[in-house]
C-alpha positions, -999 to +999 in steps of 0.1 A: -329+659+001-320+623+012-339+614+043-317+608+073-317+574+090-342+570+119-346+541+144-373+516+134-391+518+167-407+543+191-404+546+228-434+535+249-419+534+284-390+552+301-369+547+332-355+577+351-317+577+358-299+602+381-267+621+375-242+623+403-212+645+414-175+637+411-173+637+449-201+610+451-185+589+424-151+591+440-166+577+472-187+551+455-158+536+434-136+536+465-163+517+485-165+493+455-128+485+459-122+500+424-142+472+407-170+486+386-190+453+389-193+462+426-211+495+420-248+498+426-267+505+394-282+536+410-246+550+411-243+547+373-257+573+348-251+555+315-244+518+319-222+502+292-209+474+314-225+448+292-251+443+264-261+411+281-297+411+294-298+449+294-318+454+262-353+467+260-379+441+250-406+449+225-444+452+231-448+418+213-423+402+237-441+417+267-473+403+253-457+369+250-447+372+287-484+371+296-490+340+276-461+319+289-470+283+299-454+276+333-460+238+332-430+220+346-430+194+318-444+197+283-448+234+284-462+248+251-437+277+255-409+252+254-422+236+222-427+270+206-391+279+213-378+245+202-396+249+169-382+284+165-346+273+171-350+244+146-364+268+120-338+294+124-306+274+131-315+239+118-308+219+150-330+190+158-320+187+195-325+216+219-319+222+256-329+255+273-306+270+300-309+301+321-281+319+302-250+314+280-225+303+306-250+277+319-252+263+283-214+261+283-214+244+317-239+218+305-223+211+271-187+212+283-196+188+311-206+163+284-177+170+261-145+183+278-123+164+303-090+171+321-060+174+297-081+183+266-072+210+242-099+234+229-090+257+200-110+286+189-110+323+182-102+343+214-125+324+238-144+348+260-140+348+298-168+324+308-159+300+279-122+299+289-132+297+326-153+266+320-126+250+299-099+257+325-121+247+354-121+213+339-083+214+337-083+216+299-065+242+278-081+269+256-059+277+226-064+310+208-062+306+170-074+341+160-058+358+130-030+382+139-048+412+125-072+411+155-044+425+177-037+454+154-064+480+164-056+502+134-060+474+108-093+476+088-095+438+082-133+433+078-134+400+097-110+402+126-129+374+144-116+349+118-097+318+129-063+314+114-065+281+095-028+275+097-027+280+134-057+257+138-043+230+116-011+231+135-030+224+168-051+197+151-020+179+137-003+180+171-031+168+193-057+151+170-093+140+179-080+121+209-072+153+228-094+179+210-131+173+218-144+204+201-135+236+182-153+267+193-162+296+169-174+327+187-194+349+163-191+378+167-158+375+186-162+395+218-127+394+231-113+406+197-136+437+199-170+424+188-154+415+154-173+393+130-163+359+115-167+355+077-189+328+063-160+317+042-139+312+074-167+293+092-171+270+062-133+264+060-130+257+098-159+232+096-143+215+066-110+212+083-126+199+115-146+174+095-112+160+081-101+154+117-136+142+129-139+170+155-172+188+160-175+225+157-197+245+181-206+281+175-209+305+205-239+323+190-246+351+215-244+377+187-252+355+157-275+380+140-250+409+142-224+385+127-248+377+099-254+414+092-216+420+089-214+391+065-241+406+043-224+440+044-188+429+040-187+396+022-195+403-015-208+368-022-236+372+003-247+408-003-280+397-019-288+371+007-314+377+035-303+377+071-322+344+078-305+328+047-271+338+060-278+325+095-289+291+080-256+289+061-235+298+092-250+271+113-251+245+085-214+246+088-214+236+125-224+207+147-240+226+175-243+259+193-245+276+227-265+307+230-266+335+255-301+347+246-295+379+267-277+393+237-292+386+203-323+370+218-331+405+231-343+392+265-333+398+301-325+361+309-322+329+289-300+307+268-299+273+251-280+245+234-287+233+199-272+200+186-273+176+156-259+146+174-285+126+194-259+108+215-243+141+226-278+155+233-287+126+256-255+129+275-260+166+279-296+162+292-283+146+324-262+176+331-291+199+322-313+183+348-285+183+374-274+220+369-304+238+354-337+220+359-359+198+337-352+196+300-384+214+292-374+247+309-337+245+319-337+274+344-361+296+325-398+303+333-423+296+305-428+333+301-390+338+295-391+311+268-421+328+252-404+362+251-372+346+236-392+329+208-404+363+197-370+379+202-352+354+180-376+365+152-372+402+158-334+401+158-334+388+122-351+420+110-326+439+088-339+473+098-334+465+134-299+453+128-290+483+107-302+506+136-283+485+161-250+485+142-252+521+132-256+534+168-225+515+179-206+527+148-217+563+156-200+562+190-169+546+175-166+572+147-171+600+172-142+587+193-120+583+163-127+620+153-114+629+188-081+611+181-090+583+206-075+549+197-102+522+192-104+488+177-112+492+140-135+485+122-160+492+149-175+460+163-211+449+164-221+453+201-195+476+216-167+501+210-134+488+223-109+516+233-072+507+231-061+512+267-026+500+259-021+530+236-041+553+259-019+548+289+013+535+273+033+556+298+020+535+327+035+501+337+016+471+322+014+455+357-009+483+369-039+473+347-042+500+321-077+491+309-090+492+345-075+526+350-094+538+319-126+523+331-123+540+364-113+573+350-143+573+326-166+566+355-151+593+377-154+618+348-190+611+339-208+583+357-205+561+326-197+524+334-177+503+310-157+472+315-120+461+314-111+436+287-075+432+296-052+416+321-078+413+349-102+395+326-074+374+311-068+360+346-038+341+357-021+312+339-036+281+356-001+264+358+023+293+366-003+315+384+013+345+367-009+373+353-016+369+316-013+401+296-031+402+262-014+419+233-039+448+236-058+458+267-091+474+260-120+492+276-153+478+263-183+502+259-211+477+253-243+493+240-276+478+253-301+471+226-329+497+220-321+515+253-300+547+247-303+576+223-277+593+202-275+620+228-263+594+252-236+584+227-225+621+224-223+623+262-201+592+264-178+604+236-173+638+252-166+622+286-139+600+271-124+629+252-119+647+285-103+616+300-081+613+269-070+650+271-058+645+307-044+610+302-008+621+311-020+634+344-025+598+355+008+584+368-002+551+385-027+523+384-040+496+408-029+465+427-050+434+434-058+429+471-083+401+468-092+377+439-111+345+432-091+316+418-110+317+385-129+344+366-116+368+391-126+401+374-162+398+385-155+400+422-119+411+427-109+440+449-082+466+441-063+493+458-050+525+442-012+527+439 
C-alpha cells in the first residue's frame, strides 16, 4: 500500500477558538457595518481573511526570537538577515521594513512620480494604491486567460508580452519608471508566473532600459509551481529556481508576513546602488533606521530562519496540497472557483455564484457575508470594493471576475477545518437563489477603501 501524504511537522502549541450561533453572527456583522475587516477576531471561527502574518512560526523561529539583537544601529540580527537575503535572492543592497506595503511606500517614493505609468500583472490593492496615491497609473498587462476561471492555463499570473510592449512603445522610459511582476499573482487568484515569462519580461524591459521589480510576497510558492509545471525546471531545486527568478530582475519588495512565515516584517532588495541610496532617505523618514526599518531585532532573527524554512520542498508540498485540497472539494460540489487552484488561497467565482444579482450590489461581498453567517468562516472580497474607484472619474471599477478569496494561513489549520469550510460554502451555494439583493456603500475612504468602508443591506 502506498503511504498517504502527511504534513512534515507536528503541533506543539494550540489556541482555542469558539464557535458561535447564527443569531450572534447576524448581530456582529451588522455592528461591523457588513465589513468583515471590522469584525473582532473572537467573532470568527476559521479565519481565512488573509495569509499575511497569520502563519504559525516554527520552534527554531521562536528560538531565534530570544536571540534577537535589539541594537538601534549595527544589529547582528540585521546583518544575519542581510546575508540571508543576498544568499537567497542575490541582491547586494538591502533595506528592512515593517511589512510589504511599507517596502512599496519606501521604494515607490524613490521611483514613481505624478503622471508615471506602471505596467505589471494585476497589481494588488496596496501596490495599486501606492501608485495611484502618487497620481501615477497602474496598467494591467496580465494574460487574458487569468479572467477565465475555467481555463487550466498553468501560469495565469503571466504578463502578456504584446500588451506590455504596446505600453512600453507608447510611453517609453521617460514615463515608465518600473515594471512590477507579482509572483504569485494574488489578484489573479494566487496564480504563478513562469520563469520563461519572468525572463522574457526582463529581456524586454532591458531593451527599453526600464528596471523590473518583483513583488516577492509568495516567491517560494511561485518557485514550487515552476518546478511542478515548467518542464525545463523539474529537476532544479527550489533555491536554484529562486535564484533564476531573481537573476531576471533588478530588485524586489517583500511582505515577509507571507513566505517569510513571520507575523511582521518586510524588506527591499536592490542591485542599483544609486537607487538604494535614494531609498534609504525614505526608509529613515517612514520606517526607522536602515538597520531595522520598523522591525525589532527579534523579528529580523525570526525572518532569517523563516526564509530558509520556506525553501524546503516538503514544506511547500504540504502547503500547496492543503490549499488544493480545499479547492478540489469545492469543485466536487459544483462550486465555481479559479482553476488551477492557486498557491495561497482558493478564489471562488462570485460573478458566477450570484449572476442573478446586479453587479452594482457587490457580489463578492455578498458571498463573503453569507459564508460568515453560515459558518463563522471569514474570507475576503476580491472584487469591485477592492478594485476601488477610478481616480479620475470616481466611478466604481468592476473587474472581469469578482471573487471571494479564502486565504489559508501557513501551518495553522487541519484538513478537518478545510472540510468544514467546504461544507459551509456548499450550503451557501445550495441556497444562492434565495439571496435577492446585496449592499450599498454608506462610508468609504478616498483610497484603499475596502479596509474601512461601511455598508448597508439593500
